Phi, psi and omega in degrees: 000136182292148178233188178226146169272111184257174182278351178223165175090196187300331182301324181296307181299320181296324182280313183296335179297341183258005183292151181238166178306141184291140166241244167281161179300320179301310180296319180300311181293314182301312183288328176295314179292318179301314181297319180295319180292313184289338178271356181086002179293329173248107186282161176304136179092352180289135178274134182252109183267119186305311185297323181288320177297317179301317180294318181296318185264001177058051175227173175280172180285342182299308178294333177293315179299317179294319180295318179296324177297317178298314182294329175293317178297329179280353179083011181273334177224168172220161182255121175268135182302332184256332187248353178084213185284130182230135174297131187303133177268154186280140180228107187294329177294317177298317181302312181299319179294316180302313184286330175297315180288318180303315183299317180296312186282323182287334173296317176299315182295318184289330175294319176295318181297323179300329179278328195246351184297140183265166177298322179297317179294322177297321178294319178295318178297320178295321178297317177296319179299316179299319179295320178295322179298326183268347188283135177248347178272121185298318180298316179295322179297318180299319179296315178297320178300316179297320179294321179298311181292324179296322179298318181295318179296319179297325181294345178290342180059044179226087188305319181292317177297318179300318181298316181293314182293321180301318178299317179293318180296319179299317180292325182286340187304316183292330176292318178298314181299315180299316183294325182287333175292333180267331183224070184299338179294343178298335179302318181299315178295319178299317179297320179296316180293325176297318179298317179296320180294318180295322177299315179297319179293321179297328179271000182055040181259094184295321180296314180294317179299319180295319180294317180294317181295321177301312179299320181296312181294319181292323178294320178296316179298316179300320179295315181297314181294324179295317180289327178294321180295317179298317181295331182281341183277000000 
């Protein structure tokens, strides 16, 4: 059942627990809400009231409005004409379509990346991998995971392909986050597959990179579908 983040009660503590050090007010609100959504602190269907969020985080409504717009573009929330901003709810039909398209396009991208990735990009990917290995916060891990996959797609040097895949990856992020709150052990498998993928890219082995990425995407999809089935029972 959908809920609301209000200015008093459990919602305040739940939201403030995800706050991060201030940068600009806009960045502060956006990253606090993103972290709360990706960590499962803000569940699917929760209504986000601008005035209440502003009061909780001690900012004006302007950065809240801007942050909600960003999160909508990322596919983490959507705007209902009558109820306002709502944390995106899961749609298994959409999920299956997203992963079918992702597998086709990301296999193409990772083969290109295996040929074109630079030493600097490999070092950045290794740094992200190390951070994911050490990360215990699910929301932070999901963000690092998205950055890791985005880096590989960028290394393909195909701007149009990157644009399409980025949109799909952004939409998939909330599904990944939801599954990890239900099956946190999947992180270990994800980290192992990232290491295998990075090894293949370092060796510029497109066939191996494609095989690892296929296994990685299919394992992630199986986890999401499995947790969705359990929740439905």
